[in-house]
VEXDREN-447618 format. One line per field, with one value per atom (N, C-alpha, C): residue number from 1; x, y, z. Coordinates in pm, whole numbers, padded with zeros to 5 digits, m for minus. Atoms other than C-alpha are relative to their C-alpha. Example, Ala and Ser with C-alpha at 12.3 -4.5 7.8 and 13.67 -1.06 7.14 Angstrom:
// VEXDREN-447618
k c(1  1  1  2  2  2);
east c(00089  01230  00090  m00082  01367  m00077);
north c(m00119  m00450  00120  m00119  m00106  00109);
up c(00000  00780  00000  m00006  00714  00073);
END
This chain:
// VEXDREN-447618
k c(1  1  1  2  2  2  3  3  3  4  4  4  5  5  5  6  6  6  7  7  7  8  8  8  9  9  9  10  10  10  11  11  11  12  12  12  13  13  13  14  14  14  15  15  15  16  16  16  17  17  17  18  18  18  19  19  19  20  20  20  21  21  21  22  22  22  23  23  23  24  24  24  25  25  25  26  26  26  27  27  27  28  28  28  29  29  29  30  30  30  31  31  31  32  32  32  33  33  33  34  34  34  35  35  35  36  36  36  37  37  37  38  38  38  39  39  39  40  40  40  41  41  41  42  42  42  43  43  43  44  44  44  45  45  45  46  46  46  47  47  47  48  48  48  49  49  49  50  50  50  51  51  51  52  52  52  53  53  53  54  54  54  55  55  55  56  56  56  57  57  57  58  58  58  59  59  59  60  60  60  61  61  61  62  62  62  63  63  63  64  64  64  65  65  65  66  66  66  67  67  67  68  68  68  69  69  69  70  70  70  71  71  71  72  72  72  73  73  73  74  74  74  75  75  75  76  76  76  77  77  77  78  78  78  79  79  79  80  80  80  81  81  81  82  82  82  83  83  83  84  84  84  85  85  85  86  86  86  87  87  87  88  88  88  89  89  89  90  90  90  91  91  91  92  92  92  93  93  93  94  94  94  95  95  95  96  96  96  97  97  97  98  98  98  99  99  99  100  100  100  101  101  101  102  102  102  103  103  103  104  104  104  105  105  105  106  106  106  107  107  107  108  108  108  109  109  109  110  110  110  111  111  111  112  112  112  113  113  113  114  114  114  115  115  115  116  116  116  117  117  117  118  118  118  119  119  119  120  120  120  121  121  121  122  122  122  123  123  123  124  124  124  125  125  125  126  126  126  127  127  127  128  128  128  129  129  129  130  130  130  131  131  131  132  132  132  133  133  133  134  134  134  135  135  135  136  136  136  137  137  137  138  138  138  139  139  139  140  140  140  141  141  141  142  142  142  143  143  143  144  144  144  145  145  145  146  146  146  147  147  147  148  148  148  149  149  149  150  150  150  151  151  151  152  152  152  153  153  153  154  154  154  155  155  155  156  156  156  157  157  157  158  158  158  159  159  159  160  160  160  161  161  161  162  162  162  163  163  163  164  164  164  165  165  165  166  166  166  167  167  167  168  168  168  169  169  169  170  170  170  171  171  171  172  172  172  173  173  173  174  174  174  175  175  175  176  176  176  177  177  177  178  178  178  179  179  179  180  180  180  181  181  181  182  182  182  183  183  183  184  184  184  185  185  185  186  186  186  187  187  187  188  188  188  189  189  189  190  190  190  191  191  191  192  192  192  193  193  193  194  194  194  195  195  195  196  196  196  197  197  197  198  198  198  199  199  199  200  200  200  201  201  201  202  202  202  203  203  203  204  204  204  205  205  205  206  206  206  207  207  207  208  208  208  209  209  209  210  210  210  211  211  211  212  212  212  213  213  213  214  214  214  215  215  215  216  216  216  217  217  217  218  218  218  219  219  219  220  220  220  221  221  221  222  222  222  223  223  223  224  224  224  225  225  225  226  226  226  227  227  227  228  228  228  229  229  229  230  230  230  231  231  231  232  232  232  233  233  233  234  234  234  235  235  235  236  236  236  237  237  237  238  238  238  239  239  239  240  240  240  241  241  241  242  242  242  243  243  243  244  244  244  245  245  245  246  246  246  247  247  247  248  248  248  249  249  249  250  250  250  251  251  251  252  252  252  253  253  253  254  254  254  255  255  255  256  256  256  257  257  257  258  258  258  259  259  259  260  260  260  261  261  261  262  262  262  263  263  263  264  264  264  265  265  265  266  266  266  267  267  267  268  268  268  269  269  269  270  270  270  271  271  271  272  272  272  273  273  273  274  274  274  275  275  275  276  276  276  277  277  277  278  278  278  279  279  279  280  280  280  281  281  281  282  282  282  283  283  283  284  284  284  285  285  285  286  286  286  287  287  287  288  288  288  289  289  289  290  290  290  291  291  291  292  292  292  293  293  293);
east c(00105  02223  m00003  00007  02090  00004  m00016  02119  m00118  00120  01759  m00003  m00002  01793  00111  m00110  02128  m00042  00053  01963  m00099  00096  01684  00067  m00074  01933  00057  m00051  02088  m00111  00113  01745  m00035  00035  01670  00104  m00105  02006  m00014  00017  01939  m00120  00120  01589  00029  m00031  01721  00105  m00091  01969  m00069  00075  01691  m00055  00056  01622  00030  m00014  01563  m00112  00100  01363  m00144  00135  01066  m00058  00049  01037  m00027  00021  01074  m00131  00127  00787  m00118  00107  00573  m00019  00009  00656  m00060  00061  00565  m00151  00142  00230  m00066  00056  00175  m00012  00002  00262  m00113  00113  m00013  m00123  00118  m00269  00003  m00002  m00160  00008  m00019  m00150  m00130  00117  m00384  m00084  00075  m00478  m00094  00086  m00614  m00118  00107  m00814  m00097  00091  m00958  m00111  00101  m01142  m00068  00053  m01187  m00102  00093  m01357  m00136  00132  m01633  m00064  00055  m01672  m00075  00067  m01754  m00131  00118  m02001  m00110  00100  m02176  m00050  00030  m02172  m00013  m00009  m02099  m00093  00080  m02253  00003  00002  m02366  00038  m00027  m02361  00142  m00136  m02037  00099  m00086  m01888  00014  m00006  m01976  00102  m00091  m01796  00144  m00134  m01501  00067  m00058  m01449  00043  m00033  m01458  00116  m00111  m01234  00129  m00118  m00994  00059  m00049  m00969  00064  m00059  m00908  00133  m00125  m00643  00113  m00103  m00459  00046  m00038  m00470  00100  m00090  m00311  00137  m00127  m00046  00083  m00072  00046  00048  m00038  00049  00121  m00113  00281  00127  m00116  00510  00064  m00049  00540  00057  m00046  00581  00136  m00122  00858  00110  m00097  01026  00112  m00105  01213  00028  m00033  01400  m00025  00018  01359  00136  m00128  01625  00089  m00083  01738  00066  m00068  01830  00136  m00128  02112  00081  m00065  02189  m00084  00082  02052  m00017  00009  02121  m00115  00110  01842  m00132  00128  01568  m00031  00049  01395  m00118  00098  01116  00028  m00017  01101  m00128  00111  00878  00040  m00025  00843  m00047  00046  00799  00073  m00063  00894  m00049  00027  00887  m00078  00059  00757  m00129  00022  00494  m00034  00031  00436  m00148  00141  00114  m00061  00051  00078  m00037  00025  00104  m00120  00112  m00134  m00131  00124  m00392  m00050  00039  m00389  m00065  00058  m00457  m00140  00130  m00742  m00104  00097  m00910  m00039  00031  m00882  m00046  00045  m00922  m00146  00141  m01253  m00088  00079  m01366  m00017  00007  m01298  m00129  00123  m01597  m00120  00110  m01816  00000  m00009  m01690  m00044  00044  m01734  00018  m00034  m01574  00150  m00142  m01238  00093  m00090  m01092  00003  m00002  m01192  00104  m00102  m00982  00140  m00130  m00700  00047  m00037  m00707  00043  m00029  m00710  00139  m00134  m00387  00105  m00102  m00208  00032  m00027  m00250  00083  m00090  m00110  00142  m00134  00180  00082  m00077  00278  00020  m00020  00221  00115  m00109  00447  00135  m00126  00711  00046  m00037  00699  00064  m00058  00777  00145  m00138  01088  00084  m00073  01194  00034  m00022  01156  00089  m00095  01377  m00056  00061  01126  m00039  00032  01064  00095  m00067  01261  m00101  00093  01112  m00080  00071  01023  m00113  00109  00817  m00121  00106  00618  m00066  00056  00577  m00092  00082  00447  m00129  00121  00205  m00099  00089  00066  m00065  00051  00030  m00106  00097  m00147  m00128  00117  m00376  m00083  00073  m00466  m00075  00071  m00555  m00132  00123  m00809  m00102  00092  m00957  m00063  00052  m00990  m00096  00088  m01138  m00134  00125  m01394  m00087  00076  m01496  m00056  00038  m01515  m00095  00074  m01664  m00085  00069  m01795  m00151  00144  m02135  m00066  00055  m02189  m00008  m00001  m02092  m00110  00107  m02331  m00136  00128  m02615  m00022  00009  m02539  m00040  00033  m02548  m00143  00137  m02874  m00100  00088  m03030  00002  m00013  m02896  m00059  00060  m03017  00102  m00085  m02881  00086  m00077  m02770  00132  m00122  m02520  00096  m00086  m02393  00081  m00069  m02308  00100  m00091  m02157  00124  m00113  m01940  00096  m00084  m01815  00081  m00068  m01733  00107  m00098  m01556  00124  m00114  m01338  00083  m00072  m01250  00079  m00070  m01160  00124  m00115  m00932  00108  m00096  m00768  00076  m00066  m00697  00093  m00082  m00565  00131  m00119  m00319  00092  m00085  m00199  m00038  00036  m00220  00071  m00078  00035  m00072  00078  m00214  m00140  00139  m00591  m00082  00073  m00681  m00085  00074  m00781  m00115  00109  m00984  m00113  00103  m01166  m00079  00067  m01241  m00086  00076  m01353  m00130  00120  m01596  m00098  00088  m01730  m00069  00059  m01781  m00101  00091  m01939  m00131  00123  m02186  m00079  00066  m02259  m00071  00064  m02330  m00128  00117  m02568  m00114  00103  m02755  m00052  00043  m02761  m00094  00089  m02916  m00139  00129  m03192  m00067  00059  m03240  00035  m00039  m03071  00035  m00025  m03099  m00015  00000  m03007  00038  m00038  m02964  00111  m00111  m02651  m00039  00040  m02852  m00011  00011  m02866  00085  m00076  m02727  00139  m00139  m02375  00009  m00011  m02438  m00040  00038  m02615  00114  m00110  m02329  00121  m00112  m02066  m00027  00036  m02255  00019  m00022  m02249  00148  m00143  m01874  00058  m00057  m01788  m00051  00057  m02028  00046  m00040  m01944  00144  m00141  m01569  00020  m00011  m01610  m00044  00046  m01808  00104  m00101  m01544  00121  m00115  m01264  m00031  00040  m01454  m00001  00006  m01520  00140  m00136  m01157  00074  m00078  m01007  m00067  00067  m01273  00038  m00038  m01198  00150  m00144  m00824  00031  m00025  m00843  m00025  00032  m00994  00064  m00061  m00791  00128  m00129  m00499  00115  m00119  m00153  00061  m00066  00051  00081  m00068  00188  m00085  00090  m00098  m00074  00060  m00287  m00116  00119  m00606  00016  m00021  m00446  m00053  00044  m00513  m00152  00146  m00877  m00057  00048  m00925  00024  m00030  m00759  m00099  00098  m00986  m00135  00130  m01295  00001  m00007  m01176  m00019  00011  m01133  m00133  00133  m01453  m00105  00097  m01644  00013  m00018  m01491  m00066  00063  m01594  m00151  00145  m01943  m00059  00047  m01975  m00010  00002  m01884  m00112  00093  m02107  m00146  00139  m02418  m00037  00040  m02416  m00011  00004  m02330  m00120  00119  m02595  m00131  00120  m02855  m00022  00010  m02778  m00031  00031  m02781  m00151  00143  m03138  m00078  00069  m03245  00010  m00022  m03097  m00040  00044  m03231  00116  m00114  m02882  00002  00012  m02971  m00143  00135  m03306  00005  00009  m03422  00007  m00011  m03344  m00131);
north c(m00003  10063  m00134  00127  09746  00020  m00007  09661  00059  m00053  09748  00152  m00145  10100  00061  m00050  10145  00000  00003  10035  00116  m00109  10286  00135  m00126  10569  00012  m00002  10471  00036  m00031  10482  00148  m00142  10826  00088  m00078  10960  m00007  00015  10819  00082  m00077  10974  00149  m00143  11308  00046  m00038  11299  00084  m00083  11458  00126  m00112  11723  00134  m00140  12081  00078  m00077  12369  m00018  00016  12328  m00135  00134  11955  m00012  00003  12001  00069  m00070  12252  m00087  00090  12005  m00113  00111  11723  00045  m00052  11941  00015  m00010  12006  m00137  00136  11636  m00061  00063  11532  00054  m00057  11763  m00091  00083  11520  m00129  00110  11263  00051  m00062  11506  00013  m00019  11562  00118  m00118  11906  m00029  00037  11757  m00084  00091  11482  00066  m00073  11722  00069  m00059  11884  m00107  00098  11583  m00094  00093  11352  00063  m00064  11599  00030  m00029  11694  m00121  00121  11333  m00020  00023  11307  00102  m00105  11641  00018  m00039  11662  m00118  00107  11330  m00116  00116  11034  m00013  m00004  11048  m00134  00129  10675  m00047  00039  10609  00087  m00090  10914  m00041  00047  10774  m00113  00115  10446  00042  m00044  10613  00071  m00075  10847  m00092  00087  10573  m00095  00087  10334  00080  m00085  10619  00034  m00037  10734  m00118  00117  10381  m00038  00032  10329  00092  m00094  10643  m00036  00047  10517  m00116  00115  10189  00047  m00053  10386  00061  m00064  10593  m00103  00104  10286  m00078  00074  10099  00085  m00090  10401  m00005  m00001  10410  m00136  00135  10031  m00028  00032  10004  00105  m00105  10339  00018  m00012  10356  00146  m00139  10682  00030  m00044  10884  00012  m00003  10900  00118  m00117  11253  m00002  00014  11141  m00069  00058  10944  00095  m00093  11194  00127  m00121  11542  00070  m00068  11666  m00054  00057  11438  00072  m00059  11640  00123  m00115  11863  00065  m00055  11912  m00064  00055  11846  m00070  00075  11588  m00045  00046  11493  m00145  00135  11147  m00107  00114  10801  m00016  00007  10690  m00120  00125  10332  m00033  m00015  10299  00144  m00134  10607  00029  m00036  10774  00058  m00057  10970  m00110  00109  10652  m00082  00081  10454  00074  m00078  10732  00016  m00017  10784  m00126  00127  10414  m00019  00019  10402  00094  m00099  10722  m00026  00014  10676  m00141  00137  10298  m00019  00011  10325  00089  m00092  10619  m00053  00053  10430  m00078  00076  10204  00091  m00097  10512  00065  m00062  10671  m00099  00110  10336  00031  m00026  10459  m00031  00031  10375  00105  m00102  10711  m00003  00016  10639  m00101  00101  10326  00053  m00059  10517  00092  m00086  10776  m00083  00083  10502  m00062  00056  10363  00110  m00100  10673  00092  m00097  10911  m00058  00056  10679  m00023  00022  10596  00128  m00124  10956  00066  m00052  11057  m00075  00078  10771  00037  m00041  10868  00136  m00133  11228  m00009  00014  11109  m00049  00044  10929  00114  m00111  11222  00107  m00107  11467  m00045  00049  11246  m00021  00016  11194  m00145  00141  10821  m00089  00106  10513  m00065  00074  10315  m00104  00103  10040  00060  m00069  10293  00014  m00022  10370  m00132  00132  10002  m00050  00045  09924  00079  m00081  10216  m00043  00047  10101  m00133  00134  09742  00006  m00009  09834  00069  m00066  10074  m00095  00097  09799  m00101  00091  09568  00061  m00067  09824  00007  m00009  09868  m00136  00136  09492  m00041  00034  09447  00071  m00074  09717  m00070  00065  09537  m00135  00137  09192  m00010  00022  09244  00116  m00116  09597  m00007  00010  09538  m00099  00100  09226  00054  m00058  09411  00104  m00099  09696  m00068  00071  09448  m00062  00057  09278  00107  m00108  09610  00048  m00042  09700  m00096  00099  09375  00015  m00011  09423  00129  m00125  09784  00106  m00116  10128  m00012  00012  10039  m00073  00075  09782  00077  m00086  10031  00092  m00091  10273  m00076  00081  09997  m00038  00037  09887  00116  m00119  10242  00028  m00027  10291  m00105  00107  09953  00020  m00023  10030  00118  m00117  10374  m00036  00043  10211  m00080  00078  09963  00092  m00094  10247  00073  m00068  10433  m00094  00094  10121  m00032  00037  10045  00119  m00116  10402  00116  m00100  10614  00133  m00122  10870  00108  m00100  11040  m00055  00049  11003  00075  m00081  11233  m00086  00082  10957  m00075  00069  10764  00097  m00100  11084  00035  m00033  11175  m00117  00118  10817  m00011  00012  10808  00114  m00115  11159  m00010  00013  11100  m00115  00114  10759  00031  m00040  10893  00100  m00100  11187  m00061  00067  10961  m00072  00071  10753  00098  m00100  11064  00062  m00059  11210  m00094  00096  10891  00004  00001  10925  00136  m00130  11298  00108  m00102  11482  m00068  00074  11252  00094  m00097  11470  m00066  00046  11425  00090  m00078  11535  00074  m00067  11655  00150  m00145  12027  00068  m00078  12303  00034  m00033  12436  00086  m00092  12717  m00066  00073  12488  m00089  00089  12239  00078  m00084  12511  00057  m00051  12656  m00103  00107  12321  m00013  00020  12286  00116  m00117  12641  00012  m00012  12649  m00115  00115  12298  00007  m00012  12354  00113  m00111  12687  m00044  00050  12517  m00091  00091  12245  00075  m00080  12502  00074  m00074  12708  m00093  00095  12403  m00043  00043  12288  00106  m00103  12620  00046  m00034  12693  m00098  00100  12367  00005  m00011  12414  00115  m00119  12757  m00026  00026  12615  m00129  00127  12293  00023  m00008  12231  m00009  00004  12267  m00141  00131  11962  m00024  00035  11784  00014  m00016  11889  m00132  00126  11620  m00043  00033  11637  00029  m00037  11718  m00106  00106  11377  m00008  00003  11379  00117  m00117  11732  m00014  00020  11640  m00101  00098  11336  00067  m00068  11551  00099  m00099  11820  m00066  00066  11580  m00072  00061  11397  00104  m00105  11725  00047  m00035  11809  m00107  00107  11467  00005  m00008  11507  00119  m00117  11853  m00028  00034  11729  m00098  00109  11422  00035  m00027  11562  00148  m00140  11932  00072  m00067  12055  m00045  00040  11839  00051  m00053  11945  00146  m00141  12310  00012  m00003  12238  m00015  00021  12111  00123  m00117  12410  00119  m00112  12656  m00034  00047  12453  m00003  00024  12398  m00142  00140  12030  m00044  00054  11853  m00122  00123  11575  m00122  00124  11224  m00077);
up c(00102  m02041  m00075  00071  m02203  m00151  00144  m02570  m00073  00067  m02659  00007  m00012  m02522  m00084  00085  m02695  m00147  00137  m03021  m00021  00012  m02953  m00017  00015  m02913  m00142  00138  m03246  m00099  00087  m03411  00007  m00016  m03267  m00069  00066  m03385  m00151  00146  m03733  m00048  00037  m03744  00005  m00012  m03625  m00100  00108  m03912  m00106  00096  m04121  00067  m00076  m03854  m00066  00039  m03965  00067  m00075  m03811  m00049  00053  m04045  00038  m00032  m03989  00150  m00145  m03614  00036  m00025  m03615  m00039  00044  m03811  00101  m00095  m03570  00133  m00122  m03273  m00019  00028  m03439  m00003  00008  m03510  00139  m00133  m03155  00085  m00074  m03027  m00011  00022  m03174  00081  m00096  m02917  00142  m00131  m02625  00077  m00083  m02336  m00043  00044  m02467  m00114  00112  m02788  00047  m00040  m02617  00098  m00087  m02358  m00079  00089  m02650  m00083  00094  m02878  00065  m00064  m02626  00026  m00014  m02525  m00134  00133  m02893  m00055  00047  m02984  00075  m00084  m02694  m00026  00015  m02749  m00143  00138  m03128  m00096  00100  m03302  00032  m00037  m03117  00152  m00146  m02755  00063  m00062  m02673  m00028  00032  m02857  00076  m00075  m02688  00145  m00138  m02346  00014  m00010  m02409  m00031  00036  m02579  00116  m00111  m02284  00113  m00112  m02021  m00033  00040  m02214  m00009  00015  m02294  00137  m00133  m01931  00070  m00063  m01810  m00066  00069  m02077  00043  m00046  m01965  00141  m00133  m01608  m00011  00019  m01726  m00047  00051  m01914  00112  m00110  m01609  00102  m00095  m01385  m00051  00057  m01621  m00003  m00006  m01651  00138  m00137  m01274  00040  m00032  m01251  m00061  00071  m01509  00022  m00034  m01436  m00101  00100  m01765  m00034  00034  m01832  m00147  00139  m02150  m00069  00073  m02424  00037  m00025  m02342  00137  m00128  m01991  m00018  00035  m02155  m00088  00092  m02432  m00007  m00005  m02352  m00135  00129  m02705  m00086  00080  m02837  00023  m00038  m02666  m00085  00076  m02920  00069  m00093  m02665  00136  m00134  m02292  00045  m00057  m02124  00140  m00136  m01759  00014  m00031  m01611  m00078  00063  m01726  m00144  00143  m02088  m00050  00051  m02120  00075  00145  m02266  m00038  00049  m02481  00013  m00018  m02371  m00126  00125  m02695  m00100  00095  m02902  00041  m00049  m02684  m00013  00006  m02661  m00143  00141  m03038  m00054  00047  m03104  00059  m00064  m02851  m00059  00048  m02969  m00145  00142  m03344  m00034  00025  m03330  00035  m00038  m03144  m00087  00082  m03355  m00142  00136  m03679  m00023  00014  m03613  m00012  00011  m03580  m00137  00132  m03901  m00108  00088  m04083  m00148  00140  m04404  m00018  00019  m04565  00058  m00052  m04467  00153  m00145  m04106  00043  m00030  m04105  m00031  00035  m04277  00112  m00112  m03997  00121  m00116  m03733  m00008  00018  m03878  m00012  00033  m04006  00118  m00106  m03712  00114  m00102  m03442  m00051  00054  m03675  m00002  00010  m03738  00136  m00136  m03375  00066  m00058  m03264  m00059  00064  m03519  00052  m00051  m03393  00137  m00133  m03041  m00007  00021  m03166  m00055  00062  m03384  00104  m00098  m03094  00116  m00099  m02875  00138  m00132  m02594  00029  m00021  m02647  m00080  00074  m02742  m00095  00086  m03033  00075  m00076  m02786  00084  m00071  m02584  m00092  00099  m02897  m00038  00034  m02993  00112  m00114  m02643  00008  m00002  m02656  m00106  00107  m02988  00038  m00032  m02865  00110  m00110  m02541  m00048  00055  m02725  m00084  00083  m02971  00085  m00091  m02682  00044  m00043  m02562  m00114  00115  m02910  m00027  00025  m02962  00111  m00112  m02614  m00012  00021  m02690  m00103  00106  m03008  00045  m00034  m02845  00119  m00125  m02499  00046  m00057  m02446  m00021  00025  m02609  00095  m00092  m02400  00142  m00134  m02083  00015  m00004  m02166  00013  m00008  m02220  00139  m00134  m01889  00102  m00093  m01701  m00021  00028  m01875  00065  m00062  m01751  00153  m00145  m01396  00055  m00045  m01379  00036  m00025  m01296  00124  m00123  m00945  m00024  00027  m01075  m00090  00082  m01330  00090  m00091  m01050  00088  m00081  m00836  m00080  00085  m01128  m00019  00017  m01187  00127  m00127  m00819  00027  m00023  m00803  m00086  00088  m01105  00049  m00051  m00965  00126  m00121  m00632  m00034  00044  m00808  m00057  00056  m00999  00110  m00112  m00674  00076  m00076  m00506  m00071  00076  m00786  m00028  00034  m00848  00091  m00101  m00536  m00020  00014  m00649  m00081  00073  m00882  m00024  00005  m00854  m00105  00097  m01144  m00093  00097  m01388  00067  m00069  m01131  00032  m00026  m01035  m00125  00125  m01395  m00047  00041  m01466  00078  m00082  m01173  m00028  00025  m01233  m00134  00134  m01605  m00003  00001  m01548  00069  m00069  m01292  m00082  00084  m01521  m00118  00113  m01817  00045  m00052  m01604  00027  m00027  m01489  m00129  00127  m01839  m00075  00066  m01977  00059  m00070  m01718  00004  m00026  m01667  m00102  00099  m01956  m00132  00123  m02255  m00119  00109  m02550  m00132  00133  m02923  m00054  00055  m03109  m00128  00124  m03410  00025  m00010  m03483  m00104  00095  m03697  00050  m00032  m03702  00126  m00113  m03452  00131  m00121  m03205  00046  m00036  m03216  00049  m00044  m03192  00138  m00132  m02897  00109  m00099  m02718  00034  m00023  m02764  00080  m00068  m02657  00142  m00135  m02362  00088  m00079  m02248  00046  m00038  m02255  00100  m00095  m02077  00140  m00129  m01800  00064  m00053  m01763  00053  m00043  m01742  00129  m00121  m01483  00121  m00111  m01268  00042  m00032  m01292  00082  m00069  m01188  00129  m00125  m00926  00110  m00099  m00748  00029  m00023  m00797  00094  m00082  m00634  00148  m00141  m00314  00051  m00039  m00309  00080  m00069  m00071  m00099  00084  m00215  00000  00003  m00325  00127  m00123  m00021  00123  m00113  00205  00027  m00043  00395  m00091  00078  00185  m00149  00141  m00149  m00095  00091  m00309  m00007  m00001  m00201  m00080  00072  m00331  m00150  00142  m00662  m00060  00047  m00695  m00023  00010  m00633  m00117  00109  m00876  m00135  00130  m01165  m00015  00006  m01074  m00039  00032  m01092  m00145  00142  m01430  m00087  00075  m01561  00009  m00019  m01416  m00076  00074  m01570  m00148  00142  m01916  m00031  00029  m01890  00029  m00037  m01718  00002  m00019  m01628  m00133  00130  m01977  m00083  00076  m02153  00060  m00066  m01896  m00038  00039  m01975  m00148  00143  m02349  m00023  00016  m02314  00046  m00052  m02104  m00095  00093  m02356  m00143  00133  m02650  m00102  00089  m02789  m00050  00043  m02816  00026  m00024  m02856  00089  m00080  m02628  m00091  00079  m02746  00005);
END
């Protein structure tokens, strides 16, 4: 074990010196706000209810950032703290530890959303939530401090890149036309598959969502305005559709290890992304849960 990891274990032991059942329960609740389960609801919520165009960009940047996180985890292959000291694990996590996905995802989501909120409390959320989520990962013994620092740093790179270049890239694609938008999406998904063949879920979701957003802009352009019940109906119906599509495709997919498993997994996540991005808005318009834009 190198000196940095040994220092990290010392930090975790020091943080866990304040451990008690109530605090552990709170930290488990906090860490949820950096988990996949939270973002599976939060990303569609932004797209369907808060701001459609901002939701499109947030979803694509977020999915690509998670791909980068998984790729780096696999590249660096750093173990988690509890693999050295099992007693540190207050929860269990699978996979490698560096960089922290919870920390990175929190920075990307709240950092990009802060520009949409455009109020002081929005900036406060963008800073505070990633900090406390990262701290929860250290407290729970599933990440070294350096894992969390790396996650924050990589997430910040994505937020800054969004602010500096995303608008210019969108304008370029608008000038080139819809065909180049689709080609760009397919090219990025291809690169994602080429660099991380062991799991194609993020590339599938990225391509499906991107194609769905393009179709929705053309054939199901909706407005997020509406009353409470209309917005709640969008969220409940949209999430139900996504869950149905996910489990329907999972039920007919080959089992892990089968020859076509990776292809089936790619298609499954692509269809979920497409459902969230296009199918659900199309149904919202038909059921008058959302007005046309």
